[in-house]
C-alpha positions in Angstrom: 5.2 17.2 -19.1 4.9 16.8 -15.4 7.5 15.0 -13.3 5.6 15.5 -10.0 4.1 12.0 -9.7 5.0 10.4 -6.3 5.1 6.8 -5.1 2.1 7.7 -2.9 0.2 8.7 -6.1 1.0 5.3 -7.6 -0.1 3.5 -4.4 -3.5 5.3 -4.6 -3.8 4.3 -8.2 -2.9 0.7 -7.4 -5.6 0.7 -4.8 -8.1 1.9 -7.3 -7.1 -0.8 -9.7 -7.5 -3.4 -7.0 -11.0 -2.0 -6.2 -12.0 -2.3 -9.8 -10.5 -5.8 -10.3 -13.9 -7.4 -10.6 -14.4 -5.4 -13.8 -11.5 -6.4 -16.1 -12.2 -3.7 -18.6 -12.1 -0.9 -16.0 -9.1 -2.3 -14.2 -7.2 -2.7 -17.5 -8.0 0.9 -18.4 -6.8 2.2 -15.1 -3.6 0.2 -15.3 -2.9 1.5 -18.8 -3.5 5.0 -17.5 -1.1 4.5 -14.7 1.6 3.2 -17.0 1.1 6.2 -19.3 1.3 8.7 -16.4 4.4 7.1 -14.9 6.1 7.0 -18.2 5.2 10.7 -18.7 6.6 11.6 -15.3 9.8 9.6 -16.0 10.2 11.3 -19.4 9.8 14.7 -17.7 12.7 13.9 -15.4 11.1 12.4 -12.2 14.0 12.0 -9.8 12.7 8.7 -8.4 12.1 7.1 -11.8 13.2 3.6 -10.9 11.0 3.5 -7.8 8.0 4.9 -9.8 8.5 2.3 -12.5 8.8 -0.6 -10.0 5.7 0.6 -8.2 3.7 0.8 -11.4 4.7 -2.7 -12.4 2.9 -4.0 -9.3 -0.2 -3.9 -11.4 1.0 -7.3 -12.7 0.3 -8.7 -9.2 -3.4 -7.6 -9.3 -5.7 -10.4 -10.5 -8.1 -9.1 -13.2 -9.0 -10.3 -16.6 -6.7 -8.9 -19.3 -7.5 -9.0 -23.0 -5.0 -8.5 -25.8 -5.7 -8.1 -29.5 
């Protein structure tokens, strides 16, 4: 596992999700990938885990269609 994810990495990923917000399927996939990667970094011992988690949760402020089964 890799704990090297930074808040800057998350910011870039959030920008990509915003850019894809007109395509809910793509944006949702990007958000899921971000959550997975942040959780992996936290599990690997990322020293700034609370900050990474809070940054990743900002996906909830991005308006795109979300589907749940």
